[in-house]
N, C-alpha and C positions, 0 to 999 in steps of 0.2 A: 573657433569653434566653443575652445571652456571661457572667453571674454565675454562669447553672446549670450552663452548660459548666465553666469555669474551678472551680468545689469539687471538680469533682470528681478534676482530678491531685493534687491534697493529699492525695487518699483513697490514692492509690499505683495509682490502675487505669490501665490502656493506655486508648490513644485506639481502639481498636478496642470496648472492654469500655465504654467510655464512651458510645461512638455507640450501642451494643447496647440501654443504659438509656434513653437519650433518645429511640430510635424513639416510642415514644407522643407526643411530641409534635412529632410530624411535622418533625424539623429533617432539614435535608439531611447526606449524610455529607460532602461539602465543607466547609458552614459551619463544623462540629464541628472536624474535623480543623484548618483556617486559624484558629480561635478557640484551640487549646490548642496549637499554633504562636506565635502572637501573644503570647499569655500564655509563654511558654516564652520568648522572647527578649525584650519587655520590660517582664515582671513586670505588664504592667494588656492588658485587654480593651478600649480604647479603642483605635479606627480609626490604622492610621499614617498621617502626613501625607503626601497622595498630590500628587508630581510631577504636571508637564502639565496641559495643558486639560484642560478639563470637556468631555464627551460634546457633542457636535455633532449628529451624524445619528440614533445608537442612542440616540435621548430616549424620555421615557414619551409624549409627542406621536407619534413613529414607531413606537413599542410597539402601541398604543390603533387607528394606522389600519390596521396589519395583522391584526390581530385581528378588527374592524370586515369588512375585507375577506374574512376565512377563514371569516367566520360568513355573510356573506352567497351565500357561495359554497365549502362545502369544496374543491370541485372546481377551485378557482383554481390554477394551475401559479407558483410562487418567480419564474420569469424575468418573467412578466406582470404579479405583484403588483411587482418592482424597478423593472419599468420603467415602470409607471404612476407611481411614488410618485419615480422618476428616484435613484433610489440603488444600491449594489451589492447581485447578485443574491445574495455570498456575506453579507452583513450581513442580509439578510431570510430566510437561514436560520438564521441564528444565533439571530434576535429569535423564530423559531417553535421553534429546538430548546431554547434556552434562559432566553428569559424567558415562553414563552407555555407551555411543558413539552408542546410536540403532538409529532407523529410521523408520518412518510406512511405510511397502509396500504393493500394493495389491495384494489381494489375484486371483493366475490366475486359470482359467477353460482348463478344459481338455477331452477329449470324456472318456469313460470306458472301458478300457482293464481288462479282466479278466485273471488267469493264461491258458489258453487254447486260447485264442486271440493274447498273446506274442507270446505260442511257436508258433502258425501259423505264425504270423506277422515273426517268427526270421528264419523257414524254405521257406518261401517264399520271402525274403528278399536275400537271399545266390541264390537260384536259380533263382531270377528275376539280381540278379549281376553277375551272372555268366553268364546269357544269353546275359547281353544287357548294362552290366557293362562298356567295352570300349568305343567305339564310336557307334555303333550299336543300342543307346538308342535316336541317330540323327535321326534313320526311325520309330520311333516311333510315332504314331498319338494320342496325348492323349485326353481321351473324360470324359463329365463330364454333371449333372445337377444341377443347383441353381434356387431357387425361388427368383424372384426381386418383390419388392412393390413399389406401387409410390409414398413411402414416402422417406424424404431426409435420404442421407447418413448420420450419425452423431455417432462419434469418442470423446466418453466422455474424455477420456484421453487426446488429443490433439488437439481437436477445443476447441481455445481458441480466447477472444475478448479483445481486450487493449484498457482501460479506466480509467477515474478516478474513477468512482461507477460501482456498477452495476446497479442503475438508468439508467447511461451513454450507457453500455454497452448493456440494452435492446432495445434504443431507436436509436443505431447504427446498429444493426442488431435485427430483431425476432428471436424469439425463435424458438425452433422447436418441428413442430408441430405432433404427435401424434393419430388416432384415432383407432376404434375401427375393426377391421376385414378390412386395408385397400387392396384394389382392387391389387391382384399378379397375376404372369407369372411365367412359369416353363421355364426357358433358355437350350437349348440343346447345348453345342460348343463343338469343336475339336482344338484344336493345337499343331502346331511339329518344327522341328527346318526348315522346308522348307516354312512355313505357316500356315493359319487359313481355316478353315473350313467354310461355310455360319451359321449365326446364326440361331437358330431353334427355334420358342415357341412352347410348345406342346398345345394343344387345351385345352380350361377349359371347367372340367366335365369329361374329358374322361381319363378313368385310363389306365396308360400307359401298357399295358401287352407286350404279346412276339409278337402279330399278330399287333396292335399299332406301335410299335418301329419298325419291321422291316417294316411298309409299310410309316412310315412317316419319318424316320429316315436314315434305312441303305438304302433300295432299290434308295430313290434319293439324300442323300446327302455322302453318305460313299462310296457306290460302283461306282460311275462314277471316286472316285479321282485318280483308276490306270492311267486313263487318262488324268487328269488334272495335281493337285497338286501335284503325285508321279508319273510323267512319265518316264519308264524307270528306278526306285526305287523298290525295294525290299521291301516293308515298311511293318508295324507292327499296328494292330489295339489294340487298348486298353478299356475295359471299366471297371465298378466298377462292383459287385456282385449284383446287382437289379434283385429282381426276371422277369422280362423282360429280363434283358440281360442275366441271366445264363440259362435260361430255353432252355429244348433240340433242339426245334425247330432255336433257336436265334444263338445256335453253331453250328447246322449244316449250316445253310445260310452263317457264317461265315468262315467255310472249304469248301462253298462253290464258294462265291463270292471276298475273299480278300487273297490276296499271305501269311499271315501269321495273325495271331491272336494270344493274348495272353489270355490262354481258364480261367474260370472263378473259376477252381481249382489251378490258378498259381498267381491269383492278392490277395495280400492282402486285407480283407475286415477292416471297421473299421479303416481305415489309410487314414483320408484328410494331413494328415501331410509328406504320402509318391503321394502325386498326383499334378501335379507343378499346377493345374488348382484351386487345393483346397488351397495350399498354397503360393498363390502368384497372378494369374491372374486375378480371381473372382473379390478378392480384389481391383486390380487395375479398372478392369471394373466396380464395384457398383460405387469408387469413381468418375468416370467420367462422368456415365450417370446419375447417381441420386446428383446431387451438389442440386440442388433444387427439392421439391414438386412438382410432375406431376400431370396433372386435369385429366388424364385419362390414360388410357391403351394401346393407339394408342400413343399416345405424348410418354411413357416410353418405348413402343419397339423402336420408331424410335433412341429413344434418345442412347439405347444399339445398336444396328444396326450403328450408326455413331462412336461411342465410341469404337467399336471392330474394326471397321476400322480402327483410329489411334491411335493405341497403336504400338509401333516401334517393329518391328521385333526380333530387339537386344535385348525389351524388355524380348519378350519371349525368346527367346533363354536365358537368363540368368537365366531363373527360370529353362527351362527344365536341361540348365546345370549342377544344381544344384543335380538332380535327385540320378545318381550315391553315389553321397556322403552321400546324407540320406539317402538309402539304407546302405553304410558301419557303421552309426554312428546308424541306427535300430538294425544293426547285435550287436555294441560293446553294446547296450543298452541290449542285448539279448530279444529282441522285443519291448520293454519297448518304452515310450512315448521321443519324443523329445523337452529338453526344449530349451530355449530362450539362452541360453547360447551354444548350439549344432549348433542352428541356426548362431550366432553370428558368430562360427567358421568356418562355412561351406561359409559365406560371403567373411570372411578372407583368406579361403585360394582358392576359386575362384577370388578373386581381385589378391591375389599376383599370381594365376597362370597367368592370363589375364596381369602381368607384365614382368611375365618372358618370355612370346611368344610373345610380342611386341619387349622387349631388344633385345631377339634373332633373331626376324625379322630383326632387327633395323642394328645388328652386321653385320646379313649375308649378308646385301643389301651395308653397308661399304667394306667390304671388296670385295664384288664382283666388288663396284666403282672402287677400289683400283686395283685392277685386271686390271680391262679394261683399265686403264688409269696410 
């Protein structure tokens, strides 16, 4: 390896160019740069004479001991490993990072799926993809409910404050305040390719059963959509499998008052990763509406209505556009939960589709211009 690195400087290439050429050999950047420097200083690739005593703690035996402990229990804390091995905790950190090439990652959470739920998700995802997989998903009105509180939206991973010290950070930006039992309100919202519905706030203390759901949501908000948002469009109504939604009277109301709807027996329950509101738009709405703590529920409601009106239609369409691909990924995983890698692949695929569409549109426009002139 040393000889292959040192043949390159003779050809007049820079260290960065040498590293790029040797990347397929899986050499580290540090190894390449150190070898080039040693060759430039001494004219040889043999290691310099090492002064000082040999390693006595960070030995191969210690490295293997740390590796075996982590393999047995990946959740083991570094301080506990250091205490068990009677070595410095910082040394354990170096072994994990430099010798084992490992990094600490946060555990993720997900909703619980039993084998029965996975089979149901698989069957219903196949059916939904057959029925609405092409362009018909653009006719669906996706609906859902979410509880909002008066507290500030806070992301532990991404909300950072740049400062010279923690004291300075607290002086610049106050702490996120959390109280016991904050005031909250349940919000109902519907989104589609053509636009969004009016925000509805469920009354406090009133159980949203079948009758309340029909009188407060379906009759005043959903029924008029055939003459407003979906005028002249054969649209489809979607809802989750809440008790008030799948009640017999609600299903009969939908049969008599909307052109089409996805039956409770056809929609995948326990599937927030398959609803555009759950996997995208609720988070966007909450980030916009809850940037700061609200003094009361009226302030929160005004902020939610304003934030919903300010979300661009293209953002809503982007979330809805991912829905068929999410169904396909769910089918590939046999009803399992979509991982973050799946989400990234879906976004990349959608971005490539947009790029391809724009490229073809521009090419068609240019060809028409040439034919005309």
